[in-house]
Phi, psi and omega in degrees: 000124182253108181244006192291303191298313183296317182289323178304319183295333184272357184292138175292131187286342185283348178272145170305147185304320182294327179290325176298315179296318178304313182294323176294323178292317179298320180303323182287329174290313180299324182287348182088003177299318175247121183263161176310134181076002180279142177286130178280156173302159180295158177302319181298316180296318180294322180297320177293320183295319183265359177059046176229174179286157178295328176296324177296315177296319179299317180293323177296319180291321176302318177298318182291324178293318179300331180264012177063023176275332174225163178234129180261127178243122184305127176082352182243325181127196180248132182240147172298135183297150180212147174277357176260007183288144175277351180283313180223067181291148176051046191290348179261006172274115183247012175266131180240138181284140173273351187238359180208170177265012181297136180278336178209154187284160172279150188234139171226126179281132175264321180205150174221117184219156171241159179182175180294137181293137175284170178301316180297317181294321177297319181293319183288327184257000181064044185258146175284167176299141178094350179288153176254154179227165173253133176241129176226145175245133184228154175243128183238147185222150170240133174053034179084000180261116174289115189222000179222128171251123180248131170243116190241134175240127180237137174293148182254346188297339179255359189228073176298135179078011185297326179302312180294317181295317178296318179295325182284317184269326182039064187285156171293324181244109175293327182295319179296321177297318179296325177292315186287317187269331186233002179060035175249120186250125174280123184240351183207142172230147174243124186236147172235134178245144173200165178268138177226172175253143182293126173275188184296318181296312179300315182301318181293313183293322184267350181067043185234172179283143174304132177090359179298139179296134177231155172269123177260129175243111179261117188234139166246131181250137187243144178276176180302327180267021173064028175265138178288120185255325188219141167242121182234129175240119181250132174251122189239132174279099185285006174289340184244355184207173176215159179266126186229134177237131177242128175264115181237000000 
């Protein structure tokens, strides 16, 4: 499929060439031409298609890799990023257990409900008045220790039937489910951390004393088209885990 020449003519001239190519490549992922986990054409083939140098294509793909939009595998090529990949599974889980080698926590859903979005939910997710959201509460554990309470709000306008699907599958990774069932890929999260005290609900779910210090992680997750998809607030018992960030 040759889309290069017509689109090259439409590129805005004020952008560096590699950024123009990057946007064209992202557009092909958004359109569904390239699906999650699919191998991209070679840099040489893309360079020929867009009538640019291979170095320009390489720089565009390097930018996409830095933003977790694609994954480069030595000797295999470049693949559209996926939350089902064995290369970087659960890549937005930054909590590490102090007591086990588990790479991600076990998950138990406590509740799944839908309702009209509150003012705060509309503000965090950029929703208009009258929109509905899905709210779910989950309990997560490492090495048998219940140590994370997650309260998640998901927009529903892009996910018809999500309540039934989530209730039936109850996945460890909601992002993987959104990708598989709705072809919506989470590519970026913005997080804020602070210390809080366990309230009555936290204390009951985690089996801890009221007022015990917890780590709060307030997260907004964004899709490939930069729409806010999820608002997640996690309360974590840091006696059993720590928050770790690796820059790669």
